[in-house]
PyMOL CGO cylinders between C-alpha atoms (Angstrom):
from pymol import cmd
from pymol.cgo import CYLINDER

trace = [
    CYLINDER, 0.00, 0.00, 0.00, 2.83, 2.40, 0.85, 0.3, 1, 1, 1, 1, 1, 1,
    CYLINDER, 2.83, 2.40, 0.85, 4.47, 1.59, -2.48, 0.3, 1, 1, 1, 1, 1, 1,
    CYLINDER, 4.47, 1.59, -2.48, 1.38, 2.55, -4.51, 0.3, 1, 1, 1, 1, 1, 1,
    CYLINDER, 1.38, 2.55, -4.51, 0.85, 5.82, -2.62, 0.3, 1, 1, 1, 1, 1, 1,
    CYLINDER, 0.85, 5.82, -2.62, 4.52, 6.76, -3.11, 0.3, 1, 1, 1, 1, 1, 1,
    CYLINDER, 4.52, 6.76, -3.11, 4.20, 6.04, -6.86, 0.3, 1, 1, 1, 1, 1, 1,
    CYLINDER, 4.20, 6.04, -6.86, 1.05, 8.15, -7.02, 0.3, 1, 1, 1, 1, 1, 1,
    CYLINDER, 1.05, 8.15, -7.02, 2.84, 11.02, -5.26, 0.3, 1, 1, 1, 1, 1, 1,
    CYLINDER, 2.84, 11.02, -5.26, 5.72, 10.82, -7.78, 0.3, 1, 1, 1, 1, 1, 1,
    CYLINDER, 5.72, 10.82, -7.78, 3.25, 10.92, -10.69, 0.3, 1, 1, 1, 1, 1, 1,
    CYLINDER, 3.25, 10.92, -10.69, 1.54, 13.99, -9.21, 0.3, 1, 1, 1, 1, 1, 1,
    CYLINDER, 1.54, 13.99, -9.21, 4.89, 15.75, -8.76, 0.3, 1, 1, 1, 1, 1, 1,
    CYLINDER, 4.89, 15.75, -8.76, 5.95, 14.87, -12.32, 0.3, 1, 1, 1, 1, 1, 1,
    CYLINDER, 5.95, 14.87, -12.32, 2.68, 16.08, -13.76, 0.3, 1, 1, 1, 1, 1, 1,
    CYLINDER, 2.68, 16.08, -13.76, 2.67, 19.29, -11.77, 0.3, 1, 1, 1, 1, 1, 1,
    CYLINDER, 2.67, 19.29, -11.77, -0.35, 20.91, -10.18, 0.3, 1, 1, 1, 1, 1, 1,
    CYLINDER, -0.35, 20.91, -10.18, -3.76, 20.27, -11.64, 0.3, 1, 1, 1, 1, 1, 1,
    CYLINDER, -3.76, 20.27, -11.64, -5.06, 23.14, -13.77, 0.3, 1, 1, 1, 1, 1, 1,
    CYLINDER, -5.06, 23.14, -13.77, -7.46, 25.45, -12.01, 0.3, 1, 1, 1, 1, 1, 1,
    CYLINDER, -7.46, 25.45, -12.01, -10.94, 25.52, -13.49, 0.3, 1, 1, 1, 1, 1, 1,
    CYLINDER, -10.94, 25.52, -13.49, -11.68, 28.92, -12.01, 0.3, 1, 1, 1, 1, 1, 1,
    CYLINDER, -11.68, 28.92, -12.01, -8.32, 30.65, -11.75, 0.3, 1, 1, 1, 1, 1, 1,
    CYLINDER, -8.32, 30.65, -11.75, -5.86, 31.86, -14.33, 0.3, 1, 1, 1, 1, 1, 1,
    CYLINDER, -5.86, 31.86, -14.33, -4.45, 29.34, -16.77, 0.3, 1, 1, 1, 1, 1, 1,
    CYLINDER, -4.45, 29.34, -16.77, -0.87, 30.16, -15.74, 0.3, 1, 1, 1, 1, 1, 1,
    CYLINDER, -0.87, 30.16, -15.74, -0.36, 26.65, -14.39, 0.3, 1, 1, 1, 1, 1, 1,
    CYLINDER, -0.36, 26.65, -14.39, -1.26, 24.96, -17.68, 0.3, 1, 1, 1, 1, 1, 1,
    CYLINDER, -1.26, 24.96, -17.68, 1.56, 24.08, -20.07, 0.3, 1, 1, 1, 1, 1, 1,
    CYLINDER, 1.56, 24.08, -20.07, 0.02, 23.14, -23.43, 0.3, 1, 1, 1, 1, 1, 1,
    CYLINDER, 0.02, 23.14, -23.43, 2.01, 21.38, -26.10, 0.3, 1, 1, 1, 1, 1, 1,
    CYLINDER, 2.01, 21.38, -26.10, 2.79, 24.15, -28.52, 0.3, 1, 1, 1, 1, 1, 1,
    CYLINDER, 2.79, 24.15, -28.52, 2.14, 23.80, -32.21, 0.3, 1, 1, 1, 1, 1, 1,
    CYLINDER, 2.14, 23.80, -32.21, 3.26, 26.19, -34.91, 0.3, 1, 1, 1, 1, 1, 1,
    CYLINDER, 3.26, 26.19, -34.91, 2.32, 29.50, -33.34, 0.3, 1, 1, 1, 1, 1, 1,
    CYLINDER, 2.32, 29.50, -33.34, 1.30, 31.08, -36.59, 0.3, 1, 1, 1, 1, 1, 1,
    CYLINDER, 1.30, 31.08, -36.59, 1.55, 30.57, -40.31, 0.3, 1, 1, 1, 1, 1, 1,
    CYLINDER, 1.55, 30.57, -40.31, 3.88, 32.73, -42.42, 0.3, 1, 1, 1, 1, 1, 1,
    CYLINDER, 3.88, 32.73, -42.42, 2.41, 36.08, -43.55, 0.3, 1, 1, 1, 1, 1, 1,
    CYLINDER, 2.41, 36.08, -43.55, 2.01, 34.87, -47.15, 0.3, 1, 1, 1, 1, 1, 1,
    CYLINDER, 2.01, 34.87, -47.15, -0.06, 31.90, -45.97, 0.3, 1, 1, 1, 1, 1, 1,
    CYLINDER, -0.06, 31.90, -45.97, -2.21, 34.11, -43.74, 0.3, 1, 1, 1, 1, 1, 1,
    CYLINDER, -2.21, 34.11, -43.74, -2.80, 36.48, -46.64, 0.3, 1, 1, 1, 1, 1, 1,
    CYLINDER, -2.80, 36.48, -46.64, -3.86, 33.59, -48.88, 0.3, 1, 1, 1, 1, 1, 1,
    CYLINDER, -3.86, 33.59, -48.88, -6.24, 32.29, -46.21, 0.3, 1, 1, 1, 1, 1, 1,
    CYLINDER, -6.24, 32.29, -46.21, -7.78, 35.77, -45.95, 0.3, 1, 1, 1, 1, 1, 1,
    CYLINDER, -7.78, 35.77, -45.95, -8.20, 35.92, -49.72, 0.3, 1, 1, 1, 1, 1, 1,
    CYLINDER, -8.20, 35.92, -49.72, -9.75, 32.43, -49.70, 0.3, 1, 1, 1, 1, 1, 1,
    CYLINDER, -9.75, 32.43, -49.70, -12.23, 33.41, -46.98, 0.3, 1, 1, 1, 1, 1, 1,
    CYLINDER, -12.23, 33.41, -46.98, -13.20, 36.60, -48.87, 0.3, 1, 1, 1, 1, 1, 1,
    CYLINDER, -13.20, 36.60, -48.87, -13.58, 34.63, -52.11, 0.3, 1, 1, 1, 1, 1, 1,
    CYLINDER, -13.58, 34.63, -52.11, -15.78, 32.05, -50.44, 0.3, 1, 1, 1, 1, 1, 1,
    CYLINDER, -15.78, 32.05, -50.44, -17.99, 34.77, -48.97, 0.3, 1, 1, 1, 1, 1, 1,
    CYLINDER, -17.99, 34.77, -48.97, -18.21, 36.40, -52.40, 0.3, 1, 1, 1, 1, 1, 1,
    CYLINDER, -18.21, 36.40, -52.40, -19.17, 33.06, -54.00, 0.3, 1, 1, 1, 1, 1, 1,
    CYLINDER, -19.17, 33.06, -54.00, -22.22, 32.84, -51.74, 0.3, 1, 1, 1, 1, 1, 1,
    CYLINDER, -22.22, 32.84, -51.74, -23.50, 36.21, -52.98, 0.3, 1, 1, 1, 1, 1, 1,
    CYLINDER, -23.50, 36.21, -52.98, -23.04, 35.71, -56.73, 0.3, 1, 1, 1, 1, 1, 1,
    CYLINDER, -23.04, 35.71, -56.73, -26.08, 35.00, -58.87, 0.3, 1, 1, 1, 1, 1, 1,
    CYLINDER, -26.08, 35.00, -58.87, -25.11, 32.57, -61.60, 0.3, 1, 1, 1, 1, 1, 1,
    CYLINDER, -25.11, 32.57, -61.60, -23.98, 29.03, -60.81, 0.3, 1, 1, 1, 1, 1, 1,
    CYLINDER, -23.98, 29.03, -60.81, -20.98, 29.44, -63.14, 0.3, 1, 1, 1, 1, 1, 1,
    CYLINDER, -20.98, 29.44, -63.14, -19.73, 32.49, -61.20, 0.3, 1, 1, 1, 1, 1, 1,
    CYLINDER, -19.73, 32.49, -61.20, -20.40, 30.85, -57.85, 0.3, 1, 1, 1, 1, 1, 1,
    CYLINDER, -20.40, 30.85, -57.85, -18.60, 27.65, -58.85, 0.3, 1, 1, 1, 1, 1, 1,
    CYLINDER, -18.60, 27.65, -58.85, -15.55, 29.38, -60.33, 0.3, 1, 1, 1, 1, 1, 1,
    CYLINDER, -15.55, 29.38, -60.33, -15.19, 31.76, -57.38, 0.3, 1, 1, 1, 1, 1, 1,
    CYLINDER, -15.19, 31.76, -57.38, -15.53, 28.96, -54.81, 0.3, 1, 1, 1, 1, 1, 1,
    CYLINDER, -15.53, 28.96, -54.81, -13.00, 26.80, -56.67, 0.3, 1, 1, 1, 1, 1, 1,
    CYLINDER, -13.00, 26.80, -56.67, -10.57, 29.71, -56.71, 0.3, 1, 1, 1, 1, 1, 1,
    CYLINDER, -10.57, 29.71, -56.71, -11.04, 30.00, -52.92, 0.3, 1, 1, 1, 1, 1, 1,
    CYLINDER, -11.04, 30.00, -52.92, -10.10, 26.31, -52.61, 0.3, 1, 1, 1, 1, 1, 1,
    CYLINDER, -10.10, 26.31, -52.61, -7.02, 26.92, -54.74, 0.3, 1, 1, 1, 1, 1, 1,
    CYLINDER, -7.02, 26.92, -54.74, -5.95, 29.83, -52.54, 0.3, 1, 1, 1, 1, 1, 1,
    CYLINDER, -5.95, 29.83, -52.54, -6.46, 27.64, -49.47, 0.3, 1, 1, 1, 1, 1, 1,
    CYLINDER, -6.46, 27.64, -49.47, -4.18, 24.99, -50.99, 0.3, 1, 1, 1, 1, 1, 1,
    CYLINDER, -4.18, 24.99, -50.99, -1.65, 27.70, -51.86, 0.3, 1, 1, 1, 1, 1, 1,
    CYLINDER, -1.65, 27.70, -51.86, -1.64, 28.76, -48.19, 0.3, 1, 1, 1, 1, 1, 1,
    CYLINDER, -1.64, 28.76, -48.19, -0.62, 25.22, -47.19, 0.3, 1, 1, 1, 1, 1, 1,
    CYLINDER, -0.62, 25.22, -47.19, 2.12, 25.26, -49.84, 0.3, 1, 1, 1, 1, 1, 1,
    CYLINDER, 2.12, 25.26, -49.84, 3.32, 28.66, -48.61, 0.3, 1, 1, 1, 1, 1, 1,
    CYLINDER, 3.32, 28.66, -48.61, 3.49, 27.38, -45.03, 0.3, 1, 1, 1, 1, 1, 1,
    CYLINDER, 3.49, 27.38, -45.03, 4.93, 23.93, -45.62, 0.3, 1, 1, 1, 1, 1, 1,
    CYLINDER, 4.93, 23.93, -45.62, 6.36, 23.91, -49.14, 0.3, 1, 1, 1, 1, 1, 1,
    CYLINDER, 6.36, 23.91, -49.14, 9.94, 23.21, -49.98, 0.3, 1, 1, 1, 1, 1, 1,
    CYLINDER, 9.94, 23.21, -49.98, 11.61, 24.47, -53.15, 0.3, 1, 1, 1, 1, 1, 1,
    CYLINDER, 11.61, 24.47, -53.15, 12.41, 21.89, -55.82, 0.3, 1, 1, 1, 1, 1, 1,
    CYLINDER, 12.41, 21.89, -55.82, 16.10, 20.99, -55.72, 0.3, 1, 1, 1, 1, 1, 1,
    CYLINDER, 16.10, 20.99, -55.72, 16.79, 19.71, -59.22, 0.3, 1, 1, 1, 1, 1, 1,
    CYLINDER, 16.79, 19.71, -59.22, 16.62, 21.89, -62.37, 0.3, 1, 1, 1, 1, 1, 1,
    CYLINDER, 16.62, 21.89, -62.37, 14.46, 19.23, -64.06, 0.3, 1, 1, 1, 1, 1, 1,
    CYLINDER, 14.46, 19.23, -64.06, 11.89, 19.30, -61.25, 0.3, 1, 1, 1, 1, 1, 1,
    CYLINDER, 11.89, 19.30, -61.25, 11.88, 23.11, -61.23, 0.3, 1, 1, 1, 1, 1, 1,
    CYLINDER, 11.88, 23.11, -61.23, 11.23, 23.21, -64.98, 0.3, 1, 1, 1, 1, 1, 1,
    CYLINDER, 11.23, 23.21, -64.98, 8.17, 20.98, -64.73, 0.3, 1, 1, 1, 1, 1, 1,
    CYLINDER, 8.17, 20.98, -64.73, 4.99, 22.91, -64.00, 0.3, 1, 1, 1, 1, 1, 1,
    CYLINDER, 4.99, 22.91, -64.00, 2.57, 21.11, -61.72, 0.3, 1, 1, 1, 1, 1, 1,
    CYLINDER, 2.57, 21.11, -61.72, -0.78, 22.18, -60.32, 0.3, 1, 1, 1, 1, 1, 1,
    CYLINDER, -0.78, 22.18, -60.32, -1.26, 22.87, -56.64, 0.3, 1, 1, 1, 1, 1, 1,
    CYLINDER, -1.26, 22.87, -56.64, -3.51, 19.80, -56.54, 0.3, 1, 1, 1, 1, 1, 1,
    CYLINDER, -3.51, 19.80, -56.54, -0.56, 17.62, -57.63, 0.3, 1, 1, 1, 1, 1, 1,
    CYLINDER, -0.56, 17.62, -57.63, 1.87, 19.11, -55.13, 0.3, 1, 1, 1, 1, 1, 1,
    CYLINDER, 1.87, 19.11, -55.13, -0.46, 19.34, -52.12, 0.3, 1, 1, 1, 1, 1, 1,
    CYLINDER, -0.46, 19.34, -52.12, -0.54, 15.58, -51.32, 0.3, 1, 1, 1, 1, 1, 1,
    CYLINDER, -0.54, 15.58, -51.32, 3.27, 15.53, -51.22, 0.3, 1, 1, 1, 1, 1, 1,
    CYLINDER, 3.27, 15.53, -51.22, 3.43, 18.46, -48.80, 0.3, 1, 1, 1, 1, 1, 1,
    CYLINDER, 3.43, 18.46, -48.80, 0.35, 17.57, -46.72, 0.3, 1, 1, 1, 1, 1, 1,
    CYLINDER, 0.35, 17.57, -46.72, -0.61, 13.90, -47.23, 0.3, 1, 1, 1, 1, 1, 1,
    CYLINDER, -0.61, 13.90, -47.23, -3.54, 14.33, -44.85, 0.3, 1, 1, 1, 1, 1, 1,
    CYLINDER, -3.54, 14.33, -44.85, -5.16, 16.56, -47.49, 0.3, 1, 1, 1, 1, 1, 1,
    CYLINDER, -5.16, 16.56, -47.49, -4.87, 14.05, -50.37, 0.3, 1, 1, 1, 1, 1, 1,
    CYLINDER, -4.87, 14.05, -50.37, -8.61, 13.39, -50.58, 0.3, 1, 1, 1, 1, 1, 1,
    CYLINDER, -8.61, 13.39, -50.58, -9.36, 17.11, -50.67, 0.3, 1, 1, 1, 1, 1, 1,
    CYLINDER, -9.36, 17.11, -50.67, -6.76, 17.57, -53.38, 0.3, 1, 1, 1, 1, 1, 1,
    CYLINDER, -6.76, 17.57, -53.38, -8.35, 14.85, -55.51, 0.3, 1, 1, 1, 1, 1, 1,
    CYLINDER, -8.35, 14.85, -55.51, -11.81, 16.35, -55.00, 0.3, 1, 1, 1, 1, 1, 1,
    CYLINDER, -11.81, 16.35, -55.00, -10.79, 19.83, -56.11, 0.3, 1, 1, 1, 1, 1, 1,
    CYLINDER, -10.79, 19.83, -56.11, -8.56, 18.58, -58.94, 0.3, 1, 1, 1, 1, 1, 1,
    CYLINDER, -8.56, 18.58, -58.94, -11.58, 16.79, -60.37, 0.3, 1, 1, 1, 1, 1, 1,
    CYLINDER, -11.58, 16.79, -60.37, -13.43, 20.15, -60.53, 0.3, 1, 1, 1, 1, 1, 1,
    CYLINDER, -13.43, 20.15, -60.53, -10.64, 22.10, -62.28, 0.3, 1, 1, 1, 1, 1, 1,
    CYLINDER, -10.64, 22.10, -62.28, -11.95, 21.44, -65.79, 0.3, 1, 1, 1, 1, 1, 1,
    CYLINDER, -11.95, 21.44, -65.79, -15.48, 22.49, -64.78, 0.3, 1, 1, 1, 1, 1, 1,
    CYLINDER, -15.48, 22.49, -64.78, -14.07, 25.67, -63.23, 0.3, 1, 1, 1, 1, 1, 1,
    CYLINDER, -14.07, 25.67, -63.23, -12.25, 26.49, -66.50, 0.3, 1, 1, 1, 1, 1, 1,
    CYLINDER, -12.25, 26.49, -66.50, -15.50, 26.04, -68.45, 0.3, 1, 1, 1, 1, 1, 1,
    CYLINDER, -15.50, 26.04, -68.45, -17.42, 28.13, -65.90, 0.3, 1, 1, 1, 1, 1, 1,
    CYLINDER, -17.42, 28.13, -65.90, -14.82, 30.92, -66.06, 0.3, 1, 1, 1, 1, 1, 1,
    CYLINDER, -14.82, 30.92, -66.06, -15.06, 30.85, -69.85, 0.3, 1, 1, 1, 1, 1, 1,
    CYLINDER, -15.06, 30.85, -69.85, -18.79, 31.50, -69.51, 0.3, 1, 1, 1, 1, 1, 1,
    CYLINDER, -18.79, 31.50, -69.51, -19.90, 28.23, -71.15, 0.3, 1, 1, 1, 1, 1, 1,
    CYLINDER, -19.90, 28.23, -71.15, -23.62, 27.92, -70.57, 0.3, 1, 1, 1, 1, 1, 1,
    CYLINDER, -23.62, 27.92, -70.57, -24.45, 25.21, -68.00, 0.3, 1, 1, 1, 1, 1, 1,
    CYLINDER, -24.45, 25.21, -68.00, -20.82, 24.44, -67.11, 0.3, 1, 1, 1, 1, 1, 1,
    CYLINDER, -20.82, 24.44, -67.11, -21.91, 24.33, -63.46, 0.3, 1, 1, 1, 1, 1, 1,
    CYLINDER, -21.91, 24.33, -63.46, -25.39, 23.84, -62.11, 0.3, 1, 1, 1, 1, 1, 1,
    CYLINDER, -25.39, 23.84, -62.11, -26.89, 25.31, -58.95, 0.3, 1, 1, 1, 1, 1, 1,
    CYLINDER, -26.89, 25.31, -58.95, -26.32, 22.10, -57.03, 0.3, 1, 1, 1, 1, 1, 1,
    CYLINDER, -26.32, 22.10, -57.03, -22.71, 21.86, -58.27, 0.3, 1, 1, 1, 1, 1, 1,
    CYLINDER, -22.71, 21.86, -58.27, -22.04, 25.37, -56.99, 0.3, 1, 1, 1, 1, 1, 1,
    CYLINDER, -22.04, 25.37, -56.99, -23.79, 24.79, -53.66, 0.3, 1, 1, 1, 1, 1, 1,
    CYLINDER, -23.79, 24.79, -53.66, -21.92, 21.52, -53.06, 0.3, 1, 1, 1, 1, 1, 1,
    CYLINDER, -21.92, 21.52, -53.06, -18.59, 23.10, -53.93, 0.3, 1, 1, 1, 1, 1, 1,
    CYLINDER, -18.59, 23.10, -53.93, -19.18, 26.09, -51.64, 0.3, 1, 1, 1, 1, 1, 1,
    CYLINDER, -19.18, 26.09, -51.64, -19.93, 23.70, -48.78, 0.3, 1, 1, 1, 1, 1, 1,
    CYLINDER, -19.93, 23.70, -48.78, -16.83, 21.60, -49.53, 0.3, 1, 1, 1, 1, 1, 1,
    CYLINDER, -16.83, 21.60, -49.53, -14.58, 24.64, -49.77, 0.3, 1, 1, 1, 1, 1, 1,
    CYLINDER, -14.58, 24.64, -49.77, -15.89, 25.99, -46.46, 0.3, 1, 1, 1, 1, 1, 1,
    CYLINDER, -15.89, 25.99, -46.46, -14.97, 22.70, -44.75, 0.3, 1, 1, 1, 1, 1, 1,
    CYLINDER, -14.97, 22.70, -44.75, -11.56, 22.59, -46.44, 0.3, 1, 1, 1, 1, 1, 1,
    CYLINDER, -11.56, 22.59, -46.44, -10.83, 26.19, -45.46, 0.3, 1, 1, 1, 1, 1, 1,
    CYLINDER, -10.83, 26.19, -45.46, -11.75, 25.57, -41.80, 0.3, 1, 1, 1, 1, 1, 1,
    CYLINDER, -11.75, 25.57, -41.80, -9.57, 22.46, -41.73, 0.3, 1, 1, 1, 1, 1, 1,
    CYLINDER, -9.57, 22.46, -41.73, -6.57, 24.28, -43.18, 0.3, 1, 1, 1, 1, 1, 1,
    CYLINDER, -6.57, 24.28, -43.18, -7.06, 27.26, -40.88, 0.3, 1, 1, 1, 1, 1, 1,
    CYLINDER, -7.06, 27.26, -40.88, -6.92, 24.89, -37.91, 0.3, 1, 1, 1, 1, 1, 1,
    CYLINDER, -6.92, 24.89, -37.91, -3.83, 23.19, -39.31, 0.3, 1, 1, 1, 1, 1, 1,
    CYLINDER, -3.83, 23.19, -39.31, -1.89, 26.37, -39.94, 0.3, 1, 1, 1, 1, 1, 1,
    CYLINDER, -1.89, 26.37, -39.94, -3.15, 29.05, -37.59, 0.3, 1, 1, 1, 1, 1, 1,
    CYLINDER, -3.15, 29.05, -37.59, -4.65, 27.49, -34.49, 0.3, 1, 1, 1, 1, 1, 1,
    CYLINDER, -4.65, 27.49, -34.49, -3.13, 28.64, -31.25, 0.3, 1, 1, 1, 1, 1, 1,
    CYLINDER, -3.13, 28.64, -31.25, -3.10, 26.18, -28.34, 0.3, 1, 1, 1, 1, 1, 1,
    CYLINDER, -3.10, 26.18, -28.34, -6.44, 26.35, -26.57, 0.3, 1, 1, 1, 1, 1, 1,
    CYLINDER, -6.44, 26.35, -26.57, -6.26, 26.65, -22.81, 0.3, 1, 1, 1, 1, 1, 1,
    CYLINDER, -6.26, 26.65, -22.81, -9.03, 25.27, -20.63, 0.3, 1, 1, 1, 1, 1, 1,
    CYLINDER, -9.03, 25.27, -20.63, -11.76, 27.78, -19.99, 0.3, 1, 1, 1, 1, 1, 1,
    CYLINDER, -11.76, 27.78, -19.99, -13.71, 27.99, -16.73, 0.3, 1, 1, 1, 1, 1, 1,
    CYLINDER, -13.71, 27.99, -16.73, -16.90, 25.99, -16.76, 0.3, 1, 1, 1, 1, 1, 1,
    CYLINDER, -16.90, 25.99, -16.76, -19.97, 28.26, -16.94, 0.3, 1, 1, 1, 1, 1, 1,
    CYLINDER, -19.97, 28.26, -16.94, -21.50, 26.48, -13.92, 0.3, 1, 1, 1, 1, 1, 1,
    CYLINDER, -21.50, 26.48, -13.92, -18.33, 26.73, -11.81, 0.3, 1, 1, 1, 1, 1, 1,
    CYLINDER, -18.33, 26.73, -11.81, -18.50, 29.18, -8.95, 0.3, 1, 1, 1, 1, 1, 1,
    CYLINDER, -18.50, 29.18, -8.95, -15.70, 31.72, -8.73, 0.3, 1, 1, 1, 1, 1, 1,
    CYLINDER, -15.70, 31.72, -8.73, -13.51, 31.43, -5.64, 0.3, 1, 1, 1, 1, 1, 1,
    CYLINDER, -13.51, 31.43, -5.64, -15.14, 33.33, -2.82, 0.3, 1, 1, 1, 1, 1, 1,
    CYLINDER, -15.14, 33.33, -2.82, -14.49, 34.06, 0.83, 0.3, 1, 1, 1, 1, 1, 1,
    CYLINDER, -14.49, 34.06, 0.83, -15.32, 30.45, 1.76, 0.3, 1, 1, 1, 1, 1, 1,
    CYLINDER, -15.32, 30.45, 1.76, -12.32, 29.25, -0.34, 0.3, 1, 1, 1, 1, 1, 1,
    CYLINDER, -12.32, 29.25, -0.34, -9.45, 31.60, 0.51, 0.3, 1, 1, 1, 1, 1, 1,
    CYLINDER, -9.45, 31.60, 0.51, -6.43, 31.45, -1.75, 0.3, 1, 1, 1, 1, 1, 1,
    CYLINDER, -6.43, 31.45, -1.75, -2.84, 31.70, -0.61, 0.3, 1, 1, 1, 1, 1, 1,
    CYLINDER, -2.84, 31.70, -0.61, 0.30, 32.56, -2.49, 0.3, 1, 1, 1, 1, 1, 1,
    CYLINDER, 0.30, 32.56, -2.49, 2.86, 29.76, -2.79, 0.3, 1, 1, 1, 1, 1, 1,
    CYLINDER, 2.86, 29.76, -2.79, 6.19, 31.11, -1.51, 0.3, 1, 1, 1, 1, 1, 1,
    CYLINDER, 6.19, 31.11, -1.51, 8.12, 28.92, -3.96, 0.3, 1, 1, 1, 1, 1, 1,
    CYLINDER, 8.12, 28.92, -3.96, 6.28, 30.38, -6.95, 0.3, 1, 1, 1, 1, 1, 1,
    CYLINDER, 6.28, 30.38, -6.95, 5.65, 34.12, -6.63, 0.3, 1, 1, 1, 1, 1, 1,
    CYLINDER, 5.65, 34.12, -6.63, 2.39, 35.24, -8.13, 0.3, 1, 1, 1, 1, 1, 1,
    CYLINDER, 2.39, 35.24, -8.13, 0.90, 31.76, -8.39, 0.3, 1, 1, 1, 1, 1, 1,
    CYLINDER, 0.90, 31.76, -8.39, -2.24, 31.31, -6.30, 0.3, 1, 1, 1, 1, 1, 1,
    CYLINDER, -2.24, 31.31, -6.30, -2.95, 27.80, -5.12, 0.3, 1, 1, 1, 1, 1, 1,
    CYLINDER, -2.95, 27.80, -5.12, -6.07, 26.65, -3.28, 0.3, 1, 1, 1, 1, 1, 1,
    CYLINDER, -6.07, 26.65, -3.28, -5.54, 25.72, 0.36, 0.3, 1, 1, 1, 1, 1, 1,
    CYLINDER, -5.54, 25.72, 0.36, -5.32, 22.01, 0.97, 0.3, 1, 1, 1, 1, 1, 1,
    CYLINDER, -5.32, 22.01, 0.97, -8.00, 20.63, 3.17, 0.3, 1, 1, 1, 1, 1, 1,
]
cmd.load_cgo(trace, "trace")
């Protein structure tokens, strides 16, 4: 019994104090991801979001489809701007490839999205050319929905800051019945009294 309680005490010390649900999140140490995407990627994500919003307001299915597909392309370009590596050989640099070909190499987790949007590139070209019926209303609506999901996913991948626990709405703030004391070993950190 003494052995298990000693092991539990070591685990608690190794893990540090439990995060406070009502106090500041200063005692929480999240695993940090990329803190932010490069400025070029952020700019492309902003352009993609604006393009997607514009696509929802356009009247003809061709315009809506082409504008939404362009928003998807800008979203893919943001991933390439954040994660891309320059081609090393002159032969590879000379070969022109679409973003949809390169994206699965840079971000394999987006391969299915890349295939989906690559399959719509020809329709987008016809829609941009103004060919009657290149994209129907349902085609445009489906693409707008898909691009919105793709954009949200990429924004989370590239931009998301670590999320710290927030106080529960039903949690009561510390009051006079739960005085807080300052830990002498850690200035400025308030810890609840034991007991």
